[in-house]
C-alpha beads as a LAMMPS data file, in Angstrom:
LAMMPS data file: protein, C-alpha beads

296 atoms
295 bonds

1 atom types
1 bond types

-500.0 500.0 xlo xhi
-500.0 500.0 ylo yhi
-500.0 500.0 zlo zhi

Masses

1 110.0

Atoms # bond

1 1 1 0.052 -0.076 -0.190
2 1 1 2.922 2.420 -0.044
3 1 1 2.296 5.795 -2.191
4 1 1 -1.294 4.803 -1.905
5 1 1 -4.214 6.908 -0.415
6 1 1 -6.898 4.535 -0.742
7 1 1 -7.167 0.962 -0.832
8 1 1 -10.305 -1.438 -1.932
9 1 1 -10.572 -5.270 -1.801
10 1 1 -13.156 -7.266 -2.309
11 1 1 -15.621 -4.932 -0.471
12 1 1 -19.019 -5.868 -0.683
13 1 1 -22.117 -4.322 1.046
14 1 1 -25.971 -6.264 1.186
15 1 1 -28.696 -4.534 1.939
16 1 1 -31.780 -7.449 2.869
17 1 1 -30.974 -10.247 0.598
18 1 1 -29.498 -7.628 -2.128
19 1 1 -26.205 -7.273 -2.802
20 1 1 -25.873 -3.368 -3.682
21 1 1 -22.108 -3.874 -4.178
22 1 1 -20.690 -7.003 -5.032
23 1 1 -16.849 -6.602 -5.694
24 1 1 -14.907 -3.729 -5.030
25 1 1 -10.825 -3.930 -6.065
26 1 1 -8.719 -0.719 -6.986
27 1 1 -6.035 1.141 -5.205
28 1 1 -5.798 5.004 -5.873
29 1 1 -2.273 7.157 -5.521
30 1 1 -2.001 10.058 -3.242
31 1 1 -2.197 13.709 -5.008
32 1 1 -4.460 12.141 -7.602
33 1 1 -7.685 12.785 -8.752
34 1 1 -9.723 9.742 -9.316
35 1 1 -12.863 8.670 -10.897
36 1 1 -15.176 6.229 -10.137
37 1 1 -17.604 5.972 -13.377
38 1 1 -20.394 3.898 -13.865
39 1 1 -24.336 3.942 -14.494
40 1 1 -26.729 4.551 -11.725
41 1 1 -27.235 2.182 -9.762
42 1 1 -24.103 0.811 -10.273
43 1 1 -22.366 0.693 -6.368
44 1 1 -20.964 4.202 -6.758
45 1 1 -22.593 5.681 -3.620
46 1 1 -22.265 2.351 -2.005
47 1 1 -18.726 2.350 -2.233
48 1 1 -17.881 6.029 -1.601
49 1 1 -20.215 5.589 1.745
50 1 1 -17.744 2.094 2.836
51 1 1 -14.644 4.576 2.060
52 1 1 -16.370 7.376 4.130
53 1 1 -16.950 5.241 6.756
54 1 1 -20.639 5.592 6.804
55 1 1 -21.327 1.759 5.559
56 1 1 -19.914 -0.858 6.961
57 1 1 -18.960 -3.307 4.405
58 1 1 -20.314 -7.150 4.386
59 1 1 -17.377 -8.501 2.973
60 1 1 -13.749 -7.366 1.858
61 1 1 -11.572 -4.400 3.232
62 1 1 -10.779 -0.993 2.617
63 1 1 -7.852 1.273 4.096
64 1 1 -7.613 5.118 3.899
65 1 1 -4.200 6.438 4.268
66 1 1 -3.145 3.274 5.844
67 1 1 -6.400 3.523 8.337
68 1 1 -8.706 0.006 8.157
69 1 1 -12.433 2.082 7.404
70 1 1 -14.131 -0.370 10.264
71 1 1 -11.823 -0.824 13.211
72 1 1 -9.997 2.903 12.657
73 1 1 -13.168 4.687 11.233
74 1 1 -12.149 7.493 14.065
75 1 1 -9.158 8.146 12.242
76 1 1 -10.013 7.893 8.955
77 1 1 -12.812 10.292 9.806
78 1 1 -10.683 12.928 11.088
79 1 1 -8.918 12.929 7.611
80 1 1 -11.344 13.243 5.267
81 1 1 -14.549 15.544 3.929
82 1 1 -17.173 13.599 2.499
83 1 1 -19.556 15.012 -0.035
84 1 1 -22.638 12.507 -0.194
85 1 1 -24.723 12.756 -3.189
86 1 1 -27.716 13.977 -1.086
87 1 1 -26.415 16.735 1.165
88 1 1 -29.155 18.084 2.893
89 1 1 -28.061 21.882 4.296
90 1 1 -30.578 24.701 5.521
91 1 1 -31.854 26.384 2.144
92 1 1 -31.975 29.688 4.267
93 1 1 -28.267 29.862 4.492
94 1 1 -26.126 32.040 2.147
95 1 1 -23.029 29.901 0.286
96 1 1 -20.618 31.983 2.628
97 1 1 -22.706 31.161 5.694
98 1 1 -22.665 27.515 4.427
99 1 1 -18.977 27.153 4.149
100 1 1 -18.223 29.134 7.290
101 1 1 -20.925 27.247 9.471
102 1 1 -19.372 23.881 7.614
103 1 1 -15.567 25.052 8.788
104 1 1 -16.488 26.021 12.461
105 1 1 -17.736 22.845 13.033
106 1 1 -14.552 21.389 12.474
107 1 1 -12.969 23.520 15.390
108 1 1 -11.885 26.211 12.466
109 1 1 -11.970 30.244 14.017
110 1 1 -14.582 31.927 12.826
111 1 1 -11.915 34.881 10.975
112 1 1 -10.115 31.552 9.360
113 1 1 -13.552 30.271 8.168
114 1 1 -14.458 33.529 6.851
115 1 1 -10.951 33.502 4.715
116 1 1 -11.296 30.196 3.535
117 1 1 -15.033 30.764 2.492
118 1 1 -13.759 33.719 0.164
119 1 1 -10.955 31.323 -1.057
120 1 1 -12.920 28.783 -2.211
121 1 1 -16.186 30.626 -2.969
122 1 1 -13.847 32.798 -5.385
123 1 1 -12.380 29.838 -6.887
124 1 1 -15.526 28.448 -7.836
125 1 1 -17.141 31.292 -9.263
126 1 1 -19.896 31.833 -6.621
127 1 1 -18.074 34.594 -4.359
128 1 1 -20.643 37.262 -5.811
129 1 1 -23.405 35.229 -4.852
130 1 1 -21.885 34.855 -1.264
131 1 1 -25.302 36.984 0.073
132 1 1 -27.721 34.898 -1.547
133 1 1 -30.153 32.449 0.186
134 1 1 -29.490 28.966 -1.379
135 1 1 -32.920 28.788 -1.691
136 1 1 -32.584 31.488 -4.269
137 1 1 -30.199 29.912 -6.401
138 1 1 -30.203 27.374 -9.057
139 1 1 -29.568 23.691 -8.612
140 1 1 -26.159 24.216 -10.198
141 1 1 -25.185 27.031 -7.825
142 1 1 -26.676 25.133 -4.714
143 1 1 -24.077 22.219 -6.074
144 1 1 -21.335 24.523 -6.282
145 1 1 -21.857 26.373 -2.597
146 1 1 -21.693 23.025 -1.315
147 1 1 -18.407 21.504 -3.153
148 1 1 -17.109 24.659 -1.845
149 1 1 -17.850 23.583 1.810
150 1 1 -16.670 20.711 1.702
151 1 1 -13.271 21.602 -0.648
152 1 1 -12.751 23.958 2.364
153 1 1 -12.325 21.802 4.907
154 1 1 -8.703 20.719 5.627
155 1 1 -8.381 16.655 4.528
156 1 1 -5.922 14.415 3.308
157 1 1 -8.719 12.410 1.077
158 1 1 -12.049 14.199 -0.101
159 1 1 -14.869 11.903 -1.091
160 1 1 -17.331 13.636 -3.397
161 1 1 -20.412 11.336 -4.723
162 1 1 -21.770 13.000 -7.838
163 1 1 -20.041 16.768 -7.335
164 1 1 -21.243 17.936 -10.880
165 1 1 -24.547 16.775 -10.935
166 1 1 -26.974 19.127 -12.326
167 1 1 -24.312 21.921 -13.368
168 1 1 -24.099 23.374 -16.281
169 1 1 -21.031 23.046 -18.818
170 1 1 -18.653 26.292 -18.175
171 1 1 -19.675 25.189 -14.284
172 1 1 -18.193 22.146 -14.618
173 1 1 -15.383 22.294 -16.046
174 1 1 -14.678 25.275 -13.383
175 1 1 -15.394 22.254 -10.533
176 1 1 -12.748 20.117 -12.050
177 1 1 -10.189 22.721 -12.766
178 1 1 -10.414 23.209 -8.845
179 1 1 -9.865 19.555 -8.442
180 1 1 -7.291 19.109 -9.872
181 1 1 -5.545 22.622 -8.407
182 1 1 -6.640 20.328 -4.394
183 1 1 -4.528 17.598 -6.135
184 1 1 -1.584 19.258 -7.250
185 1 1 -1.333 20.785 -3.402
186 1 1 -1.326 17.290 -2.088
187 1 1 -4.597 16.530 -1.345
188 1 1 -6.126 12.806 -2.917
189 1 1 -9.974 13.374 -4.436
190 1 1 -12.392 10.521 -4.750
191 1 1 -15.501 11.735 -7.423
192 1 1 -18.112 9.193 -8.289
193 1 1 -19.931 10.553 -11.639
194 1 1 -22.049 8.709 -14.697
195 1 1 -20.909 11.007 -16.965
196 1 1 -17.276 9.410 -18.839
197 1 1 -16.743 12.633 -20.668
198 1 1 -15.697 14.485 -17.298
199 1 1 -13.599 11.212 -16.067
200 1 1 -11.954 11.563 -19.312
201 1 1 -11.075 15.076 -18.484
202 1 1 -10.387 15.405 -14.697
203 1 1 -9.101 11.902 -13.713
204 1 1 -5.349 10.602 -12.913
205 1 1 -7.387 7.104 -12.639
206 1 1 -10.681 6.108 -13.784
207 1 1 -12.517 2.888 -12.186
208 1 1 -15.205 1.624 -14.184
209 1 1 -18.072 -0.357 -12.161
210 1 1 -20.951 -1.692 -13.283
211 1 1 -23.755 -4.179 -11.399
212 1 1 -21.825 -3.827 -7.948
213 1 1 -18.067 -4.998 -9.595
214 1 1 -15.213 -2.739 -10.613
215 1 1 -14.505 -4.280 -14.346
216 1 1 -11.576 -2.233 -15.166
217 1 1 -9.379 0.427 -13.293
218 1 1 -6.330 2.623 -15.188
219 1 1 -5.131 5.978 -16.733
220 1 1 -7.782 7.384 -18.849
221 1 1 -5.448 7.483 -21.514
222 1 1 -4.023 4.264 -21.395
223 1 1 -7.813 2.306 -21.069
224 1 1 -8.210 4.515 -24.474
225 1 1 -5.361 2.964 -25.944
226 1 1 -6.596 -0.420 -25.084
227 1 1 -9.390 -0.207 -27.055
228 1 1 -8.714 -2.158 -30.696
229 1 1 -10.146 0.900 -32.440
230 1 1 -10.168 4.721 -32.821
231 1 1 -12.846 5.504 -34.814
232 1 1 -16.414 5.050 -34.430
233 1 1 -19.816 6.523 -36.732
234 1 1 -23.637 6.493 -35.230
235 1 1 -25.993 4.816 -37.692
236 1 1 -29.610 3.673 -38.508
237 1 1 -30.297 0.011 -39.505
238 1 1 -33.313 -1.793 -39.581
239 1 1 -31.782 -5.295 -40.032
240 1 1 -28.297 -6.771 -38.212
241 1 1 -25.061 -6.030 -39.346
242 1 1 -23.113 -8.652 -40.876
243 1 1 -20.759 -10.476 -38.370
244 1 1 -17.464 -9.422 -38.787
245 1 1 -18.462 -5.763 -38.536
246 1 1 -17.556 -4.502 -35.192
247 1 1 -20.563 -3.154 -33.569
248 1 1 -22.947 -2.290 -30.279
249 1 1 -26.622 -1.490 -30.497
250 1 1 -27.995 1.312 -28.799
251 1 1 -31.651 1.869 -29.306
252 1 1 -32.604 2.083 -32.772
253 1 1 -29.008 2.936 -33.656
254 1 1 -25.785 0.961 -34.052
255 1 1 -22.338 1.878 -33.282
256 1 1 -20.093 0.934 -35.953
257 1 1 -16.126 1.322 -34.856
258 1 1 -12.815 1.251 -37.136
259 1 1 -9.068 1.528 -36.377
260 1 1 -9.274 4.508 -39.095
261 1 1 -11.198 7.225 -40.475
262 1 1 -10.671 6.034 -43.974
263 1 1 -11.532 1.813 -43.268
264 1 1 -14.573 3.545 -41.290
265 1 1 -15.774 5.723 -44.536
266 1 1 -14.904 2.602 -46.690
267 1 1 -16.991 0.162 -44.619
268 1 1 -20.305 2.902 -43.987
269 1 1 -20.572 3.025 -48.040
270 1 1 -20.039 -0.878 -48.295
271 1 1 -23.398 -1.408 -45.776
272 1 1 -25.043 1.370 -47.131
273 1 1 -26.713 2.919 -44.082
274 1 1 -27.465 6.423 -42.954
275 1 1 -25.329 7.897 -41.196
276 1 1 -25.258 10.312 -38.223
277 1 1 -21.882 11.203 -36.984
278 1 1 -18.263 10.333 -37.318
279 1 1 -16.317 11.143 -34.141
280 1 1 -13.499 9.570 -32.398
281 1 1 -13.755 7.226 -29.476
282 1 1 -13.835 7.661 -25.741
283 1 1 -14.250 6.327 -22.438
284 1 1 -17.589 5.541 -22.925
285 1 1 -17.102 3.000 -25.314
286 1 1 -14.067 1.069 -23.800
287 1 1 -16.734 0.791 -20.725
288 1 1 -19.219 -0.338 -22.741
289 1 1 -16.414 -2.884 -23.832
290 1 1 -15.711 -3.739 -20.642
291 1 1 -19.549 -4.705 -19.977
292 1 1 -20.195 -6.570 -22.911
293 1 1 -22.777 -4.474 -24.533
294 1 1 -20.807 -4.854 -27.815
295 1 1 -20.935 -7.883 -30.393
296 1 1 -17.038 -8.783 -31.377

Bonds

1 1 1 2
2 1 2 3
3 1 3 4
4 1 4 5
5 1 5 6
6 1 6 7
7 1 7 8
8 1 8 9
9 1 9 10
10 1 10 11
11 1 11 12
12 1 12 13
13 1 13 14
14 1 14 15
15 1 15 16
16 1 16 17
17 1 17 18
18 1 18 19
19 1 19 20
20 1 20 21
21 1 21 22
22 1 22 23
23 1 23 24
24 1 24 25
25 1 25 26
26 1 26 27
27 1 27 28
28 1 28 29
29 1 29 30
30 1 30 31
31 1 31 32
32 1 32 33
33 1 33 34
34 1 34 35
35 1 35 36
36 1 36 37
37 1 37 38
38 1 38 39
39 1 39 40
40 1 40 41
41 1 41 42
42 1 42 43
43 1 43 44
44 1 44 45
45 1 45 46
46 1 46 47
47 1 47 48
48 1 48 49
49 1 49 50
50 1 50 51
51 1 51 52
52 1 52 53
53 1 53 54
54 1 54 55
55 1 55 56
56 1 56 57
57 1 57 58
58 1 58 59
59 1 59 60
60 1 60 61
61 1 61 62
62 1 62 63
63 1 63 64
64 1 64 65
65 1 65 66
66 1 66 67
67 1 67 68
68 1 68 69
69 1 69 70
70 1 70 71
71 1 71 72
72 1 72 73
73 1 73 74
74 1 74 75
75 1 75 76
76 1 76 77
77 1 77 78
78 1 78 79
79 1 79 80
80 1 80 81
81 1 81 82
82 1 82 83
83 1 83 84
84 1 84 85
85 1 85 86
86 1 86 87
87 1 87 88
88 1 88 89
89 1 89 90
90 1 90 91
91 1 91 92
92 1 92 93
93 1 93 94
94 1 94 95
95 1 95 96
96 1 96 97
97 1 97 98
98 1 98 99
99 1 99 100
100 1 100 101
101 1 101 102
102 1 102 103
103 1 103 104
104 1 104 105
105 1 105 106
106 1 106 107
107 1 107 108
108 1 108 109
109 1 109 110
110 1 110 111
111 1 111 112
112 1 112 113
113 1 113 114
114 1 114 115
115 1 115 116
116 1 116 117
117 1 117 118
118 1 118 119
119 1 119 120
120 1 120 121
121 1 121 122
122 1 122 123
123 1 123 124
124 1 124 125
125 1 125 126
126 1 126 127
127 1 127 128
128 1 128 129
129 1 129 130
130 1 130 131
131 1 131 132
132 1 132 133
133 1 133 134
134 1 134 135
135 1 135 136
136 1 136 137
137 1 137 138
138 1 138 139
139 1 139 140
140 1 140 141
141 1 141 142
142 1 142 143
143 1 143 144
144 1 144 145
145 1 145 146
146 1 146 147
147 1 147 148
148 1 148 149
149 1 149 150
150 1 150 151
151 1 151 152
152 1 152 153
153 1 153 154
154 1 154 155
155 1 155 156
156 1 156 157
157 1 157 158
158 1 158 159
159 1 159 160
160 1 160 161
161 1 161 162
162 1 162 163
163 1 163 164
164 1 164 165
165 1 165 166
166 1 166 167
167 1 167 168
168 1 168 169
169 1 169 170
170 1 170 171
171 1 171 172
172 1 172 173
173 1 173 174
174 1 174 175
175 1 175 176
176 1 176 177
177 1 177 178
178 1 178 179
179 1 179 180
180 1 180 181
181 1 181 182
182 1 182 183
183 1 183 184
184 1 184 185
185 1 185 186
186 1 186 187
187 1 187 188
188 1 188 189
189 1 189 190
190 1 190 191
191 1 191 192
192 1 192 193
193 1 193 194
194 1 194 195
195 1 195 196
196 1 196 197
197 1 197 198
198 1 198 199
199 1 199 200
200 1 200 201
201 1 201 202
202 1 202 203
203 1 203 204
204 1 204 205
205 1 205 206
206 1 206 207
207 1 207 208
208 1 208 209
209 1 209 210
210 1 210 211
211 1 211 212
212 1 212 213
213 1 213 214
214 1 214 215
215 1 215 216
216 1 216 217
217 1 217 218
218 1 218 219
219 1 219 220
220 1 220 221
221 1 221 222
222 1 222 223
223 1 223 224
224 1 224 225
225 1 225 226
226 1 226 227
227 1 227 228
228 1 228 229
229 1 229 230
230 1 230 231
231 1 231 232
232 1 232 233
233 1 233 234
234 1 234 235
235 1 235 236
236 1 236 237
237 1 237 238
238 1 238 239
239 1 239 240
240 1 240 241
241 1 241 242
242 1 242 243
243 1 243 244
244 1 244 245
245 1 245 246
246 1 246 247
247 1 247 248
248 1 248 249
249 1 249 250
250 1 250 251
251 1 251 252
252 1 252 253
253 1 253 254
254 1 254 255
255 1 255 256
256 1 256 257
257 1 257 258
258 1 258 259
259 1 259 260
260 1 260 261
261 1 261 262
262 1 262 263
263 1 263 264
264 1 264 265
265 1 265 266
266 1 266 267
267 1 267 268
268 1 268 269
269 1 269 270
270 1 270 271
271 1 271 272
272 1 272 273
273 1 273 274
274 1 274 275
275 1 275 276
276 1 276 277
277 1 277 278
278 1 278 279
279 1 279 280
280 1 280 281
281 1 281 282
282 1 282 283
283 1 283 284
284 1 284 285
285 1 285 286
286 1 286 287
287 1 287 288
288 1 288 289
289 1 289 290
290 1 290 291
291 1 291 292
292 1 292 293
293 1 293 294
294 1 294 295
295 1 295 296
């Protein structure tokens, strides 16, 4: 575990007779941004709550900065900050009051809390809205205020469950930029998302999870390089494609893959299908391959 900030080995969590998390295994380096990516219901929140010591696993083990999340949960809680997916706060607070009150609960003095509130609200583009009640803000603005309140807490590891859900495109990339800066300053950031384009931009490490099982983990670029194709086209096809054509069905459309752009265009001409765009492959394609939703 040397050099690792978070280690999970065979984590599982059962809710009644149903396994909400079956087998989560990964290691995350210190001073990095790591993303747990997968669809809704894949086990992202359950994994995060176990690592943040709010759920006790039914099997497996996990460590945060060397501390066992079950036996040494008090030590873990002293060195982490946690933002749950559903973060309930009084909407009568302002963004500044939210950050200040959160820090003072951690024992930070009022003057220091005011200074940190300004630092993080400015970083996340929320300083001009510092005095407006949360109930008057948009959902995305409230989300950024919540992120500021968590990042303001001094911690070695930040666990953020869906921190950019509901934030507009510009705001999302602002949050991702700040998370990169937090990691560069020495902390570890662990966030969940179902948006793989965000994972591709922000992460040093991406962990794919599907149906409660981690199916792959690695650097986003290396995961992309492991994918055998480089380009894809979205096409309409009423029938099935030949078995030797790499493709995946998405509803009433197909995604056809090729190693080179010219090869893809030639293939599309031969298939005589309606084409709705040609793109480079991304992490979403890698993920779908990992969970075997495509035809070789």
